[in-house]
N, C-alpha and C positions, 0 to 999 in steps of 0.2 A: 279198675284200677285207677284209671285216670281219674273217676269221678271222686274217689275215695280220697284222692291226694289232693283235689281241689276243694273239698270240702274240709278237709282238715287244714288248708292253707287260710280257709275263710274263717276259719275258727279263731285265728290270731286278730281277726278285725274285729270279731265280736267280743272278744274278750277285753279288747282295748277299749272300745265303745267311743273313742275320740276321733277315729280316721273313718271316712267313707270308703267303702267298698267300690273300686273302680268297676263301670260298667264295662260288658264286652265289647271288643272292636270286631269290625268285619274280620272273617276267616281270609287269611292270604291264599294264594294257589298252593296247594299242597297240605294245607292244614284240615284238620278236621275239629268241629266244633263239637263240644260238649255241653249236653243239656241238665241243667239242674232241677233236683226234684221241685215240685211247687211250694213246698213249705219253706225249702232253703231259699229259692227266688223271692217269695213273699218276706221271710225276714231280712235279707239284703235290701230290698226296696224299703221296708219299716226303717232299718237302721239309717240309710241314706236320708229319708224323709226326716227322721229325728234331728239328723246334723244340719239339715237344711241344705242337702244336695240333691238334685235331681227334682 
């Protein structure tokens, strides 16, 4: 469920195409990391590259 919500949130960045997607920060104590599927990770990196970020 958390992964689905994260992917839905990322969709707003992909639709906008003018804002870079922030890269993840380190997990704080008590937090859990959510891994993205490889295709979504690649799309994030590609968008950020096109925008000159990262």
